[in-house]
N, C-alpha and C positions, 0 to 999 in steps of 0.2 A: 332816492337821491341823497337824503340827509346823511346816511351812514358814510357815503363816499366823501362828503364834505369833511366829516369828522376825521376820517382816516387820512385825508389829504393834509390835515394840520398836525398829524403825528410828528413829533420832533425828529424822528430818524427812521431807520429801517427796522426798528425793533419789532414791529408787528409783522415783518416779512421774514425774519430770520428763520422761523420754524417751518417755513412752507415746504422745503424739500428735505424733510427728515423722516419721511415715511418709507417703509420697505419697498413699496411699488415703484416710486420714483427712482430710488437708488438702484434697484434691480434693472430697470430699463436703461439707465445711463451706463451702468457697468456692462450690460450685455451689448449695448451699442458700441462702446469702445473696443470690446473684445472682437466684435465683428469687423470693425475698421482695420484693426491691427492684423487680424487673420487674413483679410483680403490683401493687405500690403505684403505680408510674408509670402502668401501664395503667388502673387505676381512676381515677387523677388525670385522665386524658384523657377518660374517658367519663362520669364523674359530675359533678354540679354542686356546686362548692365555693365559688362566689362569693357565696352568700347565707348568712345565719346559719342558716336552716333546712336548707340543703344541707350546710354544713360540719358542723353538730352532729347532725343526725338523718338523714343519708344520704337526704334528700328523701322519707322514708316510702315507699320503693320495694322494700324487701327481701322476698324470698319466704321460706318457712318454714325451709328447711334452712340458709341462712346465719344466720338468726336463732338457731336452736337450737345450731348449731356455735359461733356467736359467744358465746352465753350460757355454754356449757361452757368455751370457751377463755378467756373473760374471768375465769371463776371459778378454773380450774385454772392456778395459776402454779407456778414452780419451788418455791415454798413448800410446795405439796402434795407434790411428789415427795420433797423433803427431810423435811418435817414429818410427813406421813402414814407414810412408810416408817420414819422415826426412832421415832415413837411406837409403831408396830407392832412394831419390834424391841424396844422397851423393855417394852411391856405387852400385846402380843397384839392380838386382832381388834377390840376394842371401839371403837377410834378410827374404824373404818369407819362406825359409827353416825352420825357427823357428816355423811358423804356421803349415806347412805341416808335420813336425815331430810329432806334437801333435796328428794328426789323428790316428796314430798307438798306441800312449801311452794311449789315452783316452779309447781305446778298452781294454787295459790291466786292466784299472780300473774296467770296467763293468764285465769282464770275470774272472779275477783272484783275485782282491783285494776286491771288494764290497761284494762277497759272504761270505768272512771270517769276514769282519767288521759286516755284518748283523748277522751271527750266534753268534758272540761274544757279540752282544747286547750293542754296545757302541755309544756314541754321539760324543766324541772328539777323535782325534788321540792319544794324550798322554794317554787317558783312555785305549785305546787298548793296548798300550805298558805296562801299569800298570797291566792289566789282564794277558798279555802274559808272562811278566818277574817277576812281583811282585816288591816290593821295591818302594821307592818314588823318587829316584834320577833321573831316566830317564824321568819320567813324568814331573817333575819340570823343568829339563833342556830343554826339548822340548817345554814346554809351554812358558818359558821365551824367547827362541830363536825365536819361531814363532811370539810372540808379538813384539819383536825387529825388525824382518824382515818386519812385517806389517807396522810399523810406518816409518821405514827408507827407504824401497824400494817402497812398494805399495802405501801407502797413500800419501807420499811426492811426488812421481812421478806423480800420478794421479792429485794431486792438482796443481803441477807445469804446467803440460801439459794443464789442463783446463784453468789455468791462462794465458798461452801463447795465447790460442785461443781467450779468451774473450778480452785480451788486443789488439790483432790484429783486432778483429771485432768491439768492442765497445769503445775502448780507456778508459775503466773504470780503476779505481784504483784496482790493483790486490787483495788487502786485502778485499775491499768491496765486490767484486764479489765472491771471494772464501768463505767468511764468510756467504754470503746469500745462496750460494749453500749448504754449510755444514749444515746450519740451516734447509733447506727444507729436505735434506737427513736424518738428525737426527730425525726430527719430525716423518717421516713415519717409520724409523727403530725402534725408541723407542716405538711408539704406536702400530704399526702393527705386529711386530715380523716377523718371516721368511715367514709366509703365504702371507703377503702383499708384501714382496720382491719377492716371486715366481710369483705372478700375475703381479706386476709392471714390473718385469724383462721381462716377456713375451710380454707385451705391448711395452716396450722399445726396445726389440730386433727387432720387426717389424719396429718401427720408425727409428732405427739406420740403418737397411738394406735399407729401402725405400729411406732415405735421401742420403745414400752413393751411391746407384745405380744411382740416379738422377745426383749427382755430377760427377760420373764416365762418364755418357753419355755426359755431357757438356764438360768435360775435353778431352775425346777422339775426340769429334766433333771439339774442338778448335785446336787440334794438328794435325788433318788430319787422324784420325783413328788409328787402331792398327799398321799398317805399318808405319804411320807417326811417332809414338813414337820410333820405332826401327831404323828409318832412321835418326832421328834428335838428339837422346839423346847423342850420342858420341861427337856431336859438340856443346853441351850446355855448354859454358864456359863464365865466366864473362869477361867484357872488361876492368875492373879496376884491374890491377895487380901490380901497383907500389905504395908502401907505402911512406908516408911523413916521417915516422920514419926511420932515417938513419940505425938503428940497423937491420931493416927488409929489406928496400930497394926494389930491384927487386925480385919478388917472383918466385921461380922455377915452371916450367909448370907442374911438377908432383903433385903440391899442388892444382891446379885448373882444370886439365883435368879429365874427367870421366875415371874410370878404364877401361883398355882394355877388362877385363873379366866381364864387367857389365851385360852382358846378360846370364852369366852362373850361375846356381844354385850351382853346385859343382866346387870348385876352387882348385888351386894348394895347395898340402898339406904343403908346406914350405912357399911360398911367398904370398899365398892368404890371404885376410883379414878375410875370414871365411873358413878355410881349410876343405876339404870334410870329412876326417876321424873324425875331431872334430865335424862337423855338424851332422854326422850320429851317432857317439858313445857318445861323450861328451854331446851333447845336449839331447840325450835320457835319460841320467842320471839326468840332471837338470829337464827335463820335467817329469821324473818319480817321482821326489820329488813333483813337483807342482801338477800334475794331480792325483797321486795315494796316497799321504800322506799329502796333504795340507788341512787344515781345511776348507778354503773357498770352495774348489771344492768338497771334499768328503761329506761335510754337504749337498750340493745340491743333491748328489746321494742318500744318506741314507734316504731322505724324499720320495723316490719313493715308489709307492704302493706295488710292489713286484719286484723280481729280473728281470723278463722279461721287465717290464717297465723301470727299471734302464738301462738295456742293450740297449733298443731301444732309450732311451734318450742319451746315449753315442754315438750311431750311428748318430743320428740327429746332435749332437754337432760336430761330425767329418765332416759331410757334410758341415755344416756351416763354419768350419775352412778352407775349400777350398777357400773361397771367399776373405780373406784379400789380397791375391796377386793382385786380380783385382780391389778391392775396395780401397785399401790403398797404396800398394807398387807402382803399375803402375801410379796412379794419382800423387804420390810424384815425380816420374821421369818426368811426364808431367809438373809439376810445375816448375821444374828446366829448362825445355825447354822454357816455357813461360816467366819466370821471372829470367833469369840467374844472373843478377846483384844483386838481393836480396837474392834468395834462395842459389845460389852458390857463394856468396861473399867470398873473401879470404883475402882482406886487413883488418887488425884489426880495424882501425878507421872507415872504411865503415860499417863493420858488427856491430860495436857498435851503429852507427846511425840507422841502419835498424832494429835491433832486441834487442839491449841492451847488447849483449855479444860479446867479441872479437874473440872467438874461431871459430865461424861460425854460419850461420843462417839456416841450413837445417831443423831445427825443425819447421820453419814457413811455410814449403812447403804446408801442407794441409790447414791451416788457410788462406793462400794467395789465394788458389783456391776458397774457399768459399766466401771470401770477394770480389774477383774480377770477378768471373764468374757467380755466382748465381743471378737470378732476384729477385725483391722484393717478399716477401711472402715465396719463397723457401729458401731465405737466412735465414729468421727467423726459418724455419723448420730445417735447418742444424744446427743453433745455438742450437735449442731445442734438436736435436740429440746428439750434443756434450755434452750438459748438462746432457742428459739422460745417456750417456755412463759414464760420470764422477760420477753421482749420483748412478747408478747401481753398479759400481765397489766399490765405497766408502761404500755404504750401505751394500754390501756383507761383506766387511772387518770389518765394525763396528759390524755387527751381529755376525760374526764368532769369532771375538776377544773377544766379551763380553761372548760368550759361553765358550771360552777357559779360560778366567780369572775366571769366576764364578765357573765352574765345576772343574778346575784343580788347581787353586791357592787359591781362597777364601775358598773353602770347606776344604782346609788344615789348613787355619788360624782359621776358625770357623766351626768345624765339626757338631755342633748342629744347624746350620742355617736352618730355615724352608723354605718352598716353596716361601712364599711371600718375605722373606728377600733376597733369591737368585735372584728372578726376579727383585727386586728393585736394588740390587747391579749390576746386568747385565746392567740395564739401566743407572745407574750412571757412570759405566765404559765407556760407549759410550760417555757421556758428557766429561769425563776426556781425552779420546783419541782425541776428537775434539780440546780441548784446547791445547794439546801437538802438534797436527798437525799444528794448526795456528801459534804457537810459532816457529815451525820448518820452516815455509815458507821462512824467510830471508836466512836461510842456503841453502835451495833448490835453491833460486834465485841466490845466489852467486856461487853455485857449479854446475850451469846448464850444463857446458861443451858443447861439440859439438854434442855428440851422446847419446841421452836420452836412447835409447833402449840398447846400449852397457853397460851403467851404471847399468841397472836392471839386465842384464844377468851376468855381471861380479860379482856383489855382490852375486847373487844366486850361481854362480859357485864356490865361495870360501867357502860358508857356508852350502849349501844344500847336496852335495854328501855323507857326512857321514850319514846323516839322511836317504837318499835313500838306502844306503848299509844296514843299520840296519833294515829298514822296509822289504826289499827284503829277508834278511836272517831270520827275525822273521817269515815271512809268509811261507817260503819254506824249512827252515832247522830247524827241531824240536830240534836238539842238541844245538843250540845257547841258552846261558843263560844270566842272568841279568848282571853278571860281565863282560862278553864279550861285550855285547851291550853297557854298560856304558863306558868302556875304549875305545871301538871303536869310540864312539861319541866324547869323550874328546880328544883322539889322533887326530882325524880328525879335530876338532875345532882348535887345536894348529897349525896344518899344514896350515889350511885355513887362520888363522889370520897372520901367517908368510908371506903370500903373500898379504893379504888384506891391512894390516896396511901400509907397505911401498908404495904400489901402490897409495893409496889415500893420503898419506902424501906428496909424491913427485908430485902428480897430474898426470893426464893421458897425458897432453901436447897436441900439435896439430902439423900439418905438418910443420908449420913455426917455432914454438918453441917446439921442442921435449922435452919429459919428461926427468928429470935427474935420474930417477930410474935405479939402476944397472941392466944390462941385465940378470945377474944370477937370480935375484928376479922377474923381470917383463918381461923378454924376451919371456917366454913360453906363447903361446896363452891361454886365460882363459878357453877355452873349452878343450884343451889338459890337462890343469892343473886339470880340473874336473875329467877326466878319471883317472889320477894318484891318486888323492885324494880318489876317490871311491874305487880303488883297495887297497890302503893302509888301509883305514878304515875297509874294508871288511876282509882283511887278519888279522888285529889286533883283530877284533871281533871273528873270527874263532879260532885263536891261543889261546886267553885268555879263550874262552868257552871250548876248548878241554883240557885245563890244569886244569879246575875246574869242580865241580860236575854238572851233567846234571839235568834238571828239570824233575821230575817224570811225566810219561805219563798221570796220572790221572788229572794233572793240564792243559793239553793241548787240551782236546777234544773241537772241534769247534773253536779253536784259531789259528790253522795252516791249510794250504791249503789241506794237505793230510788227515786231520781228520775233514774236514768241514761237512761231512755227519754223523759223529759219533753220536750214540744215547745214549751213556753212560753218566752218570751224571758227570759233571765237578766239581772238587773242586777248586774254584777260589783262586788264591794266595792272593787276597785282601779281602777274606771272613772274616778274623779275625777282620778287622776294624769294622764290623757291629755287632759283638757279644758283647752286653753290659752286665753289672752285673745284670741288672734288669730282672725280670721274665716277665714283660709286653712286648708285641710286640712293640719294640721301633725302630723308624727310624729317623736318623738325630737328635737324642736327644729328639724327641717329641713322645708322645704316638701315635700309629698308628691310622690314621683316613682316611676316604674316600677322594679321590681327583678325580675330574672329568677329564677324558681324552677321547677325541674323542666321547663325548656324553655318555660314559659308566662310572659309578662310579667304580673306582678301588682303593683298598687300596694303601697307599703310598709304601708298600713293593713292589708292582708291579712296581711303578715308579722307585724304586731303581733298579729293574731288567732292566727297560727300559733305565735308565741312565748309565747302565754298572757298577753300584756300588753294585749291589746285589750279595751276595755270593751264594754258592751251596744251602744254606738254604733259598734262597729268597722265595721259594714257600712253605716252611713249615710254613704256617700261623697259628697263634694261633686263634682258633675260640672262642671268648669270648663274651663280651657285643656287642651290635649293633655297636657302635664306641665310642671312647673316646673324648668327646667334649673338645675344648680348652676353657679356662676361658672366660665367656661372657664379652665383652666390650660394652660400650654404642653404640647405632646405630649411624653411621656417618651422618653428616649433608648433605644437598643437594650438596654443593660445593664438599665435600669430595667424595660423591658417584660419581659425574661426573668425578672427577680426577681419581678415582679408575677404572671406566669403560674405560677411555681414555688410562690408562696404562694396561688394560687387567687384572685387579686384583679385580674386583667386587666380593664380597664374598657371594652373595645371595645363590648360589646353592651349594657351597662347603660343603660337609658333610651332605647334606640334603637327598641325594639319598639313597636307600636301600643298605645294605652291600652286596658286591659281594660274591658268594660262592667260595669255594676253586677250584672247577672245572672251573668256569669262569675266575678266576685269572690265573690258569695254562694255559687255552686256550688263554688268551690275551697275555701272555708271549710267548707262542709258535708261535702265529701269528706274533708278532714283530720280531721274530728270524727265521721266515720261509724262506727257499730259494728254496722250491719246485717250479717246473715250468711245464706248459702244454707242452707236447712233440711237438705238432704241431706248437706252437708259438716259441718254441726253434729253430726249423728248420727255421722258417721265419726270426728270428733275426740273426741266424748264416749265412744264405744266404745273408742277407743285409750287414752284416759285411764284408763278402768276396767281395761283389760287391763294397763296399766303398773302400776297400784296393786296388782292381783292378784299380779303377778310380784314386786313389792317386798314384799308381805305374806308371800309364801312364803319369800323369802330371809331376812327378819327372823325368821320362825318357825324356819327351818332352823338358823340360827346363834345363836338366842337362848340 
């Protein structure tokens, strides 16, 4: 143990700079990146990216295992490796409840939410609310809120945690490493679209799991097995507890001793750091927003081949979510046992020397294990795994936010934008988000705090519950209308900001220097606050809806859960947008022409249907001339052709296919919105879901 103490006091990262300079590690990292880029290019060549439906939804062709793997990989970023292990090191097992709660919520997505999203025929979640309620306010509010949450919680947190890891392992400049990562991620998101993400996610999920399993083996071996972890953790304390700063002086033992309830998943409802009612109820509300109405996750689901594949993908994701307890939380606890003076440091000036922040260094728990325990070659593999997690998570967010911006905000600004313009804007938006994220890095570095995972969950708990409430009511209560939903969201936002602003302006503080935020504002646990916020937003939505006129039933077919199998024709509330004064079949301000989708030429009117923007008259096609060609422009040069292919916008085939008949158009629309299932497979997936829930209940009980 003595050598770890001495290393912990090393004034910087000097002793770590030389760790990844051996040929084995470098070779593994290079081979890995070549593999990822190869898979992205291969999927570029074989999937259709030249239409909006193809680029954003992978043409609804994915089978169950890439859907499940992609759900898991999109969710598990480097923020989980750093955040879960760090909170595990600081306070024990309870943080795994965040992962094990998601097991049940992801099943709600497959069984209750996805069928309605499919029959509604939508790509983005604000689009669903636009069809369900009409009006523009809700869709715009939700789009802006989602983009805000992406940039300030997901992207910034992932980049910070990736930077912590690279800084520990390589001693690189944080900016250089993050910009390089963002560059590679951006290249394959911008060029490959969602299909490349689906395939690379699948590869990366296996790499992530392989590397994490190997490290788990080394960590348990080092600590003396599973029993060694539980014997030694409560004694893992730093030996340095006296600060040179007279204002701090001798530090109380409550600040550096592991919590007595470290081995319990369910903790005291009043004094616990994660009270059990909050973990079971409050977390389910926040998880419901993330898993059932968040663009990143739902977009993965909607690309499934059919409803059975989507459900099977959700079950696979649930099984994968059992693993973070053993792959991240327990290794984080082991890291505290092996390196107590670094991971469990408590004296501000010591922590500043070890990891650059005074609040605490629990975030370096996982990087420390990789850097100190892994042999050459495998250490390179683990770095590749962390980069994979970071890239996968960032790529998901870039892709989903470009979908959101393009479909929900840009089409409001330029209703006549054509396919090519929308695809180009989607790609430029990714470039813009990357620039904002890099500019945000210093803020993330300055505000890193002690508990990365708590920061993510707290921000979500103050902003997400109103959205959860509105989605649940939209799906299950046909009586809820646009006015109710809008004022429920706005009221919830005001209550949430009343807690968020003081908490972050006063700072969350630490054990040594508590926050000055008044107890009335910041004293309630953030997950308890989420429960209160959910109930208030839901009641406000119901009260306003009951006091105003209901939405007629003819607008609700296949948009609420009770009417998901309805065969009646729906009059979309957004149908009026598509009716122009011209007698020609016009879509997005352009004469209708064929667009290739999944190898079949379909008129753009069908694409409108697929995008969730087509009205009840989407299928009433005017059968006139073969198609209306756009004005001919000169043939592009060789360089332009290469660039267009790289961006999935080569125009050779568009419009050249024979015109689809009305029957083919109707059949294609029905297939996109079909939720029928084979009864024998329904029984198989239902039994598997029950089995997974039984396993989860056993584990909850075992560690409770």
